[in-house]
N, C-alpha and C positions, 0 to 999 in steps of 0.2 A: 744307526747315525746316518746323518745327510753327506752324500758327496762332497768331495771338498771343496770341486766348482761351485756347488750351491750354497757350502756353507759360507765360503769367500763371498759370495756373490751377494748374499743376506746381511751379511757382517759390513760388505760398504754400505748398504741401501740404507741399514740401521742407523750410520755414523750420524752422529750431529752436522757435521760438516755436509751431510748430504742434504740439499733443498727441499722443502716440504712439497712445495706446490709439483718437483718432479721425481714422487715414491712412487706415486698409482703407476704409473707408467712405467717405471724400473720393475715393479711388482709384477706386472701385468707382463712384460716381456720376459722375465726369469720365471713364468709361469705357465708359458707358452714353448720354453727350451726344457722345463722341467718334463714333460707330458710329451716330446719330439722324441727327446733325448734319452730319457731314465727306463727302465723295463725291469719287471718282475720285482723283486723285494726291496730293489734300492728306489723305484720310484714311489712305491708305499713311502717309505723313509724321507724322501725328500718332500711330497707332499705333505708329512706330516711337519717337518718342521718349516717348510712354508708357510703350514696353516697356522703354529705357534707368534711365527713372526709377525704374520698379519693382524693377528688378538694381540700383539704384545701393547705394551705402555706407551711406547714410541709413535703409535699409528693411534687416532684418534677414531671414535666411532661413526665418526661422519665420513674417513675417510676408509674406514675398516669396512663397511656396509657393501661398497658398490666391488672392492675386491672380493671377498666372501661370495657374491653373486656371480661371478665372474669363476670363480672357483668351485662352485657348487657345479655352473654348467659345463665344465672340464671336467670334473669329475662322473656326473651321468654318464659318458662317452668310454670309461675304464674298464677295464677287465673287472669281476665280480670278486676279487680274490683282494684287489686293491680297491675298490668303495667297501669293504666289509672291515680291513685293517682302517684306511684312511678315517672312514665314517665314523668306527667305533671311538679310537681318540678325539673326532672331532664334536661328537655330540656331550663328549665327555667334560672338554673344555668349556664348552658353550654352556653348561648346565648354570655355573655362576654369573653367565652375563647373558642367559635368553631375553631377559625382560629386556632388554635393546635389540636383540637381535631374533623375536621370535619368528618372523617369515624365512630367514634363513636356516635355524634349527631345524622350522619345520619338513623346509625341505631338504636337509641333509638327513634328515630320519626316513622318510620315505622313500631316497635315494638308498639307504641300507637296508628299508623293509624288502625293496625291488629285489636287491642281489640277494637277499637271506631265503626268500619265499624261491629265486630261481635258484637254491642249491636245495630247495625244501627243508629248510629250518626255520618251520611254520611257525614255531614260539617265539624263537629268537625274533625276527620278522613281526609280532603282535605287540612285543614286548618294547620295539624300537618305535612303533607308532604311538603306542602308549604314551609315552613322553612329548607326545604335542600338545598341548595346552591350546584347548578350546575355547575357556573363560578369561577370557582377557583382557583387560581396558585399554591395551596400547594396540590388539588386533584383532579386527573384527571379524567373527566367524560364523557364517550362519546357521542356521535349524539341516537346509539341505547339507551343507558342507558335514556338519558332525554327524550327520546321517550315513552320508558315505562313507566316512572316515567309520563308525561304529561297526556299520556291517562290515566294512574285509576286515575289523581286527576280528570281530567272530568268526567270521567264515575260516580266518585263520587259525583261532583255537579249535574249532570243528575235525580242520582236517587233520587234527592230533588226537582229537576224541577227546578233549578238555571242555568237556559240556556246561562245568561249573565256572569257569572265565568267560565262556561264551554265553551263558545266561545274562551275566552280570552285565555285558552290556547289552544285551537284548532286551535287558530292563530299562535300562537309559535310552533307549531308541522308544520304548512305551510312554514314558513318561514327561516326552518333549509333549507339549502342544501342542507342538506342529506334528500334521498328518502326511506320511510319505506319498509325494505327488508321481513322483517318475515311476514308470511300469516297472522299469530293470530294478531297480531298485526294492521296490513293491515285494517284487516277484524273490529276489535273495531274501532277504524278510522274512517272507512265507516259509520257504524251503528250510531256512536257518531256524525259524521256530518250530516247524515240521520236525527234522531231526533233533532236538534238543528234548523235546515231548517225547520223542521214539526213544531216544537214550534214558529219559527217565521212567520209563516204560509205562507214561500213559498214552497206551496205543489207540484210543477213540479219540482222544483229540488230535493225536499224530496224524492219526487216519484222514480226518478230516481236512487235518492243511494240504496231505499231501493229495488230495484229490481236489482241494481248488489249483493247486499248483498245475494238475492234472489237464484245468479247464482254460489255466490261462491262456491269452491272446498273446501271440508271437513268440511261442516257445516252438522251438523244432519237434517235430513230430515223437520221434525215437524219445525224447527226453521226456513228452508228456506222456507215453506210455509208459517209462520207467517212474514217473512219480507215481501212477495209476497203481501199478506194481506194488510199488512199498505201500501205498492204500492199502490194498488187498492185504498185504501180509501183516499191517498194524493190525487191520480190522480182525483178522484170524487169529492173533496172539492177544485179542480185549477179551478181557472176564464175559462170560455168558450172561446174557441177558435182553429187555426190552431193547436197550440202547445200541446194543453191539447188532440185536437182529436189525433195526432201522438201519444201521452202516450197509451191512451185508445189502438189506433190498436194494438201499442205492448204489451198490456196487455191481449188483449183479444186473441190473436193471439196464446198466451203461452199456451204450451197443459196442463199446471197445474193449470188454471186460473178455472177450473170448477168444482176442488177438493175444492175450500175456498167458505166459506159463502157469500163473498162479490159479488160471480161470477152474483147474477142477476140483481144487479141495475149497476154493470159493462156492462153487455149485453145490456141491455137498455138507457145508455149513449150510447155507441160505434154503435149503432144504431140509435141512435136519436130518440129513444119514448118515449113518454111522460111521466115523473114518477109521480104518484101519494100521496098524501098526508100521506098516511096509508103506503108506504113504505117508504119514507122519514122517518117517526116516528119513523120504526121496524129499519132503519137503526142506526138512530141518536145512538140508545141504545147500541151503539158498540163502539162510540169516545170517546177519550180522552177528558178531559174538555176543552184545549184550543181549541179544533175543534170545539165545540157548544157553544163557547163565542159570545159575543153580539156584532156587529158590530158598528160602528156610526152610522147608520138609525135604530138601533135596531135591527135586524134581524141577526142573528147567521149564521156562515162562510158555515152551509151547507145549509140556508135557501136561501144563494145568492148565490150559486153554481148551486142547481137545479133549480133556479126561470130563471138563464142563460141559464144552458140548457134545460129547458123545452121552453124556447123563440126560440133557435135554432130547436128545435122538433119540436115546433108550423110553422114555416118558411117552414118546407117540406112539412105539409100539408095543409097547407091555401097562396094564392096569398094575400087576404087583410083580414084584422079583425079589427072590433072595440076593443080600449081598454081595454073597460068596458067588452064585450065578454071576452077577451084574458084572462083576469084578473078572470073570473069567471071560464075559463074551468084549471089556473093555481091553484085554489084552495084559492086563496087573498078573494075573498069575504067571502066565508066560515069561514074564521078564523075573523070575525067583522071588518077587515081593510075597513073602508070609505073613506080612499082613494087611493083603489086597482089600480083606472085606470091611478092617474097620476105615482101612483109607474112601474105601466108597463110600462108607456111612458118613464120615465127617464132610468130605465135600458136600454131598445131597443138603448133609445137616445146612452148613453154613450157605450154601444157595437158598434153600427151603427156609432158612431164617431171613437172608436179604430181598426176596419176595423173586430172584429170579429163578425157581422153580415151583411150582405146584405140586405138593403133597405131603405125605407123610409118613415118618419112619415107627415101626415098631422094632425096638432093639431088643427086646428079649425073643422077640424069634428069629431076628433078623432079616424082615422084610421090607421093603421102600414100596409104599404106596402113592400112586400119580395120579393125580386130578387133570383132567384134560379140560375143565370147565363147561362141560356135557352133563346136564342134570337129568335124572332119572322121571319116569311117573309122577315121585311122590316128592320132586322136588330138590331131591338130594343130589349134589353135586359129586360125581367121580364115583358112583356107586357101580357095583359089580354087574358086566353085562355092557358096559362100555362100545366093546367093539361090535355085539350083535346090535346095537342101538343105529349106531352110526352104519354099520350094512345097510339097516332095516331104512334108517333115511336117506340112504345112497339108490336103493333101488325103488325106494316110494319116488324120490325126485324123477329118476329117468323115464320110470313109467310113465309119469305124470306129462314130460315132457314129448315122449311116444304119440301121446294122445292128443296133445295140441298141435304136432306137425300133423297127423292124419287128419285132424279137423280142418284144417288149413288147404290139404292135398285137397280134400271133398267140396272145401268150398270153391277153390279155384279149379276144379275140373269134375261136377257132378256128375256129369254122364259117363264118366271113367270111374267113379265110386261106384253109381248106380250097376255098370256093369259086373262089377267085383262082386256086387252083391249077392247076383245072379248066380254067379259062379258058387 
């Protein structure tokens, strides 16, 4: 309830005996007095009664609009608690009259959102901004202004990991015919898109977006490295296959990769080396909750990604291997998984079916045969003796290279070559 002095002053201003032309000055004088003399909860109550009065039936829209502008200016400088109490009441009251006071409604909602955001109530801040009318015949809102507003809203939702609500505003921006020209807004859009793709477990796409952010001009070096780390993490979590191999290669060849903590696991992934359970445990400590969430088969996203990678790595080491032996190598039996061999077989079968692993499975004998793509003399791909053929090819290549070097030395230094032949 308003203080007695404020209630009395408002009653006098609203009186029919008070000339209309003097009311704006009287209202502004009373507003200044309220702001300077009232405090705490009483300040909020006095401002709410004042707001109700200037939106009353005895004040025309022509008079109330400039009074609202002054009210909004004063409200900006008040404590967050007052902004929230008064702002909530104000935007609720304006809903029935927002068509004629859209600009004032927009400004009040921005003040309310600022206060909520400072209090870390991000969902309330986003909802306050959602009430701003951007498609109106009485107020022109440019596409650039819409983009700025929607990016702020989706970033607020992302602060609370509400990716569903955030994605709806991301799609609104995508559907606009106007492209984002402001470099800062474009960067925020890319980062928000990466975070949403990451949360949706579309890790390959998220890795690309994070990598793009890490290359952006005008971004602090620490922020760029943080984006690069996020790109590496998403690439590691992505399903094994040619697409991920290309993503890993792009990240591994970046000169900055060696300066981030995730380089060790990136290198093992890129070079198709087996990753140990200890390395997986250390890496998992750096992940976000959604990145270590369990999948339908009870394993985490990281467990699945590492298992698929280690299957590919094993295909580089072995021509064939029994599924139970491979499960032991992959560390599944150590974790007490009694169905380890079946699990390895199921993963391998799915990867072969999807073209992410070359080979075949003998389910009767429980053996996986890997196909490296190297053919034998008969032209049969993946035939027995692959490692021996690769070794022979390597020795032959080294011998040919040594012979070329020796010939080059003989051509450059004939006298030295002749003296060596004498000895």
